[in-house]
N, C-alpha and C positions, 0 to 999 in steps of 0.2 A: 837898894838891892837891884841887881840886874834883872831884867825881864826874862822869864823862862822861855827858852827856845823849844819849839815842838816841830814834829814832822807831820806832813800832810801829803797824801798822794792825789795827783790830778791826772786826768786823761791827756796823754801827750799826742796820740794819734789813734784813729779808729782802726782796729784790726780788720784785715780782709780775710783772715783765716784764724788760726789759733793765736791766743795771747802770747806775745813775746816779752819775756822778762828783760827789763832794761830798755825797752823800746816803746811798748804800748802805754806804760805809765811813767810819770815823772814825780820824783819826790821833791817837795819844796820844804824849806825850813823858814820859820818866822816866829815872831813873838806869840805866846799863848794869850788867849783872851783872859781877862782878869775879873775879879769880883766887882770892882768898881764900874764895870761896863754893864752890869746887869740892870734890866728894867723890871718893873713890877711883874710878877708872875713867872719870871725866868729863873733858871738854875744854871750853875757852872758845873760841868761834869768832867771827870777824867775816865777815859775808856779803859776797861779791864780786858774784856774779850770781845772781839769784833767778828761780825758776820758780814761777809763780802757779797756785794750785789752788782747789778748791771752797770755798764758805762753811762756816761752823761755827755754833755757837750765838750768839745775840745777845750782844755784849759780849766775846766771846772773840777771841783773836788769830787772824788769818787763817792758813790752812794754806799751806804752800809749801815746796819744797825749794830749797836753794841750794848752790853751790860756795863754800866758805868757807876762810879762812886761820885756822889755829890760833894763838890768842894766848897760851894757857897750857894745860898738860896735867897731869893726874894719872893718865894712862893710859900704861902702860909701852910700848904699841905705837905711840904717836903722840908726835911731838916738836913743839915750838913752831916755827912757820913752815911746817909741812906743809899740804897742801891736803886737804880732805875734802868729801864731799857728805853732806848730812843735812837733816832736816826742821826747819829753824830757824823756819819761819813768816815772816810779813811783818815782819821786824824786822832791825835792823842788827847786834846782838850777842846771842849766845845761849849757853846751856850745854847740851851734848848728853851723854846717857848713853852707856855703852860699846856699846849695841846700837842706837843712834840715828844712826850715821854709818858711812861707808865711807871709807877712805883712798884718795885719788885716785892712780892709777898711769897716767900718760899715755904711750902709745907714741910713738916718734919721729915728729915731724911733726904731732902732735895739738895742738889748742888747749885752753886751760883750759875754755872753754865746752862743749867736746865731752863733758866729764864729766856734763853735764846733757842733752846731745843725743844724738848718734849713738852714743856709748859709754856712755850712761846708760840710764835707764828708757825713754826715747823709742826709742832704737835697739833695745833688747832687746824692747820691745813689738812693733815691726815684725818683728824677726827671728823670734821664737817664734810670733807670731800667724800669719805667712805660712807658715813652714816646718813648724810642728807641726800647725796646724789646716788651713791652706789647702792644704798639700802640693802645690805647683805642679809640673807635669811639663813637660818641654820641648815647646814647641808650643802649650801652653795659652793661652787668652785670659784675662788677668787684668785686672780693672777695679778701680781704686782711687778711692774718693771722698775728698775732702779731700787730693788728691794733692800739693798744693803746701805742705801743712803739715809739721810736724816729723816725725810718724810716717809719714804717707802718702808723703812723698818718699823715705824710706828703704825702705818696702815696695816702691814702684815700681821702685827700682833693684835691689833683691835679686831681684825677679821677672825683670828683664832679665838679670841674671847667671845665672839658672837657665834661660835660653833661651826665655822666654815672650814672647808678644805682649802689650804692656801699653797699656792705655787709662787715662789719668788724667783726673779731673774736678776742676776748680777754678772760682774765682769771678770771674776777670778774664782778659782777653786776654793781659795781660803775664805772668801766672802760667802760662797755657797755653803761651806762647812759651818760657818758661824750662824747662818740663817737656820740651818737644820738643828745643830747641836745646842745653841744658846737660845734661839728664839722659837724653836719648836715647829718650824714650818714643815709641811708634809713633803714638799719637793722643792729643790733649789737647782736652777739651771744656769750654766755658764753660757752666755750668748756668744762667747768667742770660741766655743767648742765646735769642731768640724761637724759634729752630729747634732748641733743645736736644734735644727728644724725638726728632725725626727724625734729628738728628746721632748720637744715642745708638744708635739702631737701625742706622744705616749703619756705625757704628764697630764693631759686634759682629755681623758677618754669619754667623759660625759660633757665635754665642751665647757665654755667659760660663761659663768653667770654674771660675774663682775670683773671688769678689767680696770685697774688703776694705772693710768699712763703717766710716767715721768720722763719718758725718753723719745717718744714718737718714732718716726722712721720705719725701718723694716720690721721691728718687733711689733709695733702697732698694726702693721699690715698683716702679720701672722696671726695676731689676736683677732682681728676682724674675720679672718678665715675660719677661726675656731669658735666663734661666738654662738652661744645657745640662743634659742628663741626668746626674745624680749630681754636680752642681756643689757646690762647697764655699763656704759663706758664713761669713766671719770677722767676728764682731760685736765691734768694738772700741769704738765710741762713737756717740752720736746728738746731736751738738752742735746740730743744727738745731732741736731742741726743748728744749734745756736752760733757756733763759731766757724763752721766750715760749710759754705754754700754749695760745695761740691758733693757733700755726703748725701746718702740716699734719703735723708729726712726731707730734702727739698725736691726730690725727684717725682713726688706724687704717690698717692696710695692706690694700689691696684684693686683692692678688695672693698672699696667703698660701697659697692652695690649691695653688700651684705647688710648695711644699715637698713635698707628697705626690705630685703628678702627676709631677714631675721627680726625685723621690727626692733632694732637696737635703739636704746635711748642713749645718746651721746651728748654730754654736757660739759662745757668748760666752766671754770670758776676761778676766783682768787679769794683768799681767806677774808678779805675785807667785806665780802658779801655777807658774812655772818657776824659782823662786828657786834651787833646787839646781843648775841648769844655767847660771847667769849666766856663769861663767868660760868655758864653751864658747862661748857667744854672743859675749862680748867678744873672745875670741881671733880669731874669724872676722871680726867687724866691724872689728877693728883691722887685720887683714891687708888687707882690702878698702880701708880708708881709706889705709893706707900705700902700696899699689900703685896708687892712683888710680882703682880700680874703683868706689869709693863717694864721692860728693860730698855736701857738706853746706852748708847756708846758715842763718844765724841773723839774726833781726831783733832787734837789741839797742836797747832804749829807755834812753837815757842821761839823767842828771840826778838820780840818787839814788833812794832808796826812795819819795820823795814822788810819783814818776811811776807807782807800782804800780797805783793804781786806774784811771788812764787807760789803761795798758797792758792791764789786765784786760778793759776794755771793748773794746779793739782786737782781743783774741783772739776774741770772739764776733761781731765785725763782719768778721772775715776779712781784717784789714789786714796780717797778717804773712805772710811767705814763709819757710818753714822754722821753726826754733825761735824762739819769742818769749821773750825774757829781759829782765829789768830789771837794768841795771848799778847795783848799790848802791854799789860802790866799784871803781874800775879796778884790774885785776890788774897787779902789778909782778912781772915774770918773775924778777927776781933775788932775790925775797924768800924763795922756797922752793917746795916742791912736788916730789913724787917722780915718777920716771919708771921704766918697765920697763927 
């Protein structure tokens, strides 16, 4: 039998601005790894849905996590047909070591894509960033930038569950309408509106107690100017400046003096800081998901791995609502996957 040929994306050149489809990345084709290459503790997986991440060295496989089906296993804790999440990269088939994956355990009512979204690192990032660093109190005003994105939409809903007044910031009127009508936010502001600065001040009459930052730049600067005494600023991301060094995100923050004047607690983090507490976070997120308190939405780009570079550019253009995933191969529910 001929060896299976698979597709893999590598970094062709480092972008100086926005990602360019057909130029930044290069698709390579080659033989898939096979079961007879497995060492003890390893598993062979086939990617189903991929989460795209940041670039690597020139010529190296692009990073990214996926929820994947186990094709073969030399690990006593994993059987063929199970679902796992792991850092497969932008490829269709991969071998993962025993510390490079987690077995997926989906609560009743969950979807396979939730393993990368609300019940994966996205949901855990929202959960721990808001609750451990933001420490919202009932009645607080919580402002979330990138509120229609994967992390921001979960942050905003948890803040509502904690009794806060929540203001979400997004990039289109449709996203703002979704934040108010579906997620129940108190206010939703379009940062592209010509009246945004005035709208921002009007939406925060009692100033900001908790600011969850996903974008950096000018919006962060505006939030600093509206910070309440002893506000908590959760620094999760700065996507406004990731790809374009000429954007305002790299131009400096004018209102940094407010950190001192208003005694602001500003703390950055990554989700791995809370690795020991993942089980706690997943339990509460699963309960909220099961009882309908927490809603999720995913933008799934179909058409196979070849759509990855286009989807990656969409991420920085803000074209997604909720989690952005590439469907490498559709999931067949009867194939396997464990549940709690």
